[in-house]
C-alpha positions as CSV (number, residue, x, y, z in Angstrom):
1,X,-103.9,-88.7,-35.3
2,X,-106.0,-91.3,-37.0
3,X,-104.8,-90.4,-40.5
4,X,-101.9,-92.7,-41.4
5,X,-100.2,-90.0,-43.4
6,X,-100.3,-87.5,-40.6
7,X,-99.0,-90.1,-38.2
8,X,-96.2,-90.9,-40.5
9,X,-95.3,-87.2,-40.8
10,X,-95.3,-86.8,-37.0
11,X,-93.0,-89.8,-36.7
12,X,-90.7,-88.5,-39.4
13,X,-90.5,-85.2,-37.7
14,X,-89.6,-86.9,-34.4
15,X,-86.8,-88.9,-36.1
16,X,-85.5,-85.9,-37.8
17,X,-85.4,-83.9,-34.6
18,X,-83.4,-86.8,-33.0
19,X,-81.0,-86.8,-35.9
20,X,-80.5,-83.1,-35.6
21,X,-79.7,-83.4,-31.9
22,X,-77.3,-86.3,-32.6
23,X,-75.6,-84.3,-35.4
24,X,-75.0,-81.4,-32.9
25,X,-73.6,-83.9,-30.4
26,X,-71.2,-85.3,-33.1
27,X,-70.0,-81.8,-34.0
28,X,-69.3,-80.7,-30.4
29,X,-67.8,-84.1,-29.6
30,X,-65.4,-83.9,-32.5
31,X,-64.5,-80.3,-31.6
32,X,-63.6,-81.4,-28.1
33,X,-61.6,-84.3,-29.4
34,X,-59.7,-82.1,-31.7
35,X,-58.8,-79.7,-28.8
36,X,-57.0,-82.6,-27.2
37,X,-55.4,-83.8,-30.4
38,X,-54.1,-80.3,-31.0
39,X,-52.5,-80.4,-27.6
40,X,-51.0,-83.8,-28.3
41,X,-49.6,-82.5,-31.7
42,X,-48.0,-79.5,-29.9
43,X,-46.4,-81.8,-27.3
44,X,-45.1,-84.2,-30.0
45,X,-43.6,-81.2,-31.9
46,X,-42.0,-79.8,-28.8
47,X,-40.4,-83.1,-28.0
48,X,-39.5,-84.1,-31.6
49,X,-41.8,-87.1,-31.6
50,X,-43.2,-88.5,-34.8
51,X,-46.6,-87.2,-35.9
52,X,-48.0,-90.6,-36.2
53,X,-48.0,-93.7,-33.9
54,X,-49.0,-96.7,-36.0
55,X,-49.2,-99.0,-33.0
56,X,-51.6,-96.6,-31.3
57,X,-53.6,-96.2,-34.4
58,X,-54.0,-100.0,-34.8
59,X,-55.1,-100.3,-31.2
60,X,-57.7,-97.5,-31.6
61,X,-59.1,-99.0,-34.8
62,X,-59.5,-102.4,-33.1
63,X,-61.0,-100.9,-30.1
64,X,-63.5,-98.8,-32.1
65,X,-64.4,-101.7,-34.3
66,X,-65.3,-103.7,-31.1
67,X,-67.4,-100.8,-29.9
68,X,-69.1,-100.6,-33.3
69,X,-70.1,-104.2,-33.1
70,X,-71.5,-103.7,-29.6
71,X,-73.4,-100.6,-30.8
72,X,-74.7,-102.5,-33.9
73,X,-72.8,-100.3,-36.2
74,X,-70.9,-101.6,-39.2
75,X,-67.3,-102.1,-38.0
76,X,-65.9,-101.3,-41.4
77,X,-67.6,-98.0,-41.4
78,X,-66.2,-97.3,-37.9
79,X,-62.7,-98.2,-39.2
80,X,-63.0,-95.9,-42.2
81,X,-64.3,-93.1,-40.1
82,X,-61.4,-93.4,-37.6
83,X,-58.9,-93.6,-40.5
84,X,-60.3,-90.4,-41.9
85,X,-59.9,-88.7,-38.5
86,X,-56.4,-90.1,-38.0
87,X,-55.3,-88.8,-41.4
88,X,-56.5,-85.4,-40.5
89,X,-54.7,-85.5,-37.1
90,X,-51.4,-86.6,-38.7
91,X,-51.7,-83.8,-41.2
92,X,-52.0,-81.3,-38.4
93,X,-49.2,-82.9,-36.3
94,X,-47.0,-82.5,-39.3
95,X,-47.9,-78.8,-39.4
96,X,-46.7,-78.4,-35.8
97,X,-43.5,-80.1,-36.6
98,X,-42.6,-77.9,-39.6
99,X,-39.8,-75.5,-39.0
100,X,-40.9,-72.0,-38.1
101,X,-44.4,-73.2,-37.5
102,X,-45.5,-72.4,-41.1
103,X,-48.9,-73.6,-42.0
104,X,-49.6,-74.8,-45.5
105,X,-53.3,-75.5,-45.0
106,X,-55.9,-73.8,-42.9
107,X,-56.5,-75.7,-39.7
108,X,-60.1,-76.7,-39.1
109,X,-61.2,-75.4,-35.8
110,X,-60.0,-77.9,-33.3
111,X,-58.1,-80.4,-35.2
112,X,-54.5,-81.7,-34.9
113,X,-54.2,-85.1,-33.2
114,X,-57.1,-87.2,-33.8
115,X,-55.7,-90.7,-33.1
116,X,-54.5,-90.0,-29.6
């Protein structure tokens, strides 16, 4: 490919293909994580444990911010992303601890305890 535009188009396609694969990895990784957090939420409910664990959350945020720095990712973005996940997990843990197991919101496939 000697034409610069054609070369740029080929590079763009390669980058987009990589992004698509990484997006799939993210989705499947989050689904797996939520399977575990669902189990944690059920255990917490069965043993009357609180839905959130602020000390654990703080540890996880600090750990992921460190990993983000190592990966050359904005640590503030990593913190905000984890906070979003933690909020979703706590919401699902609270559902498990409701009397009679009623659900006020539909549970996204695989989510309950995201911070554990």
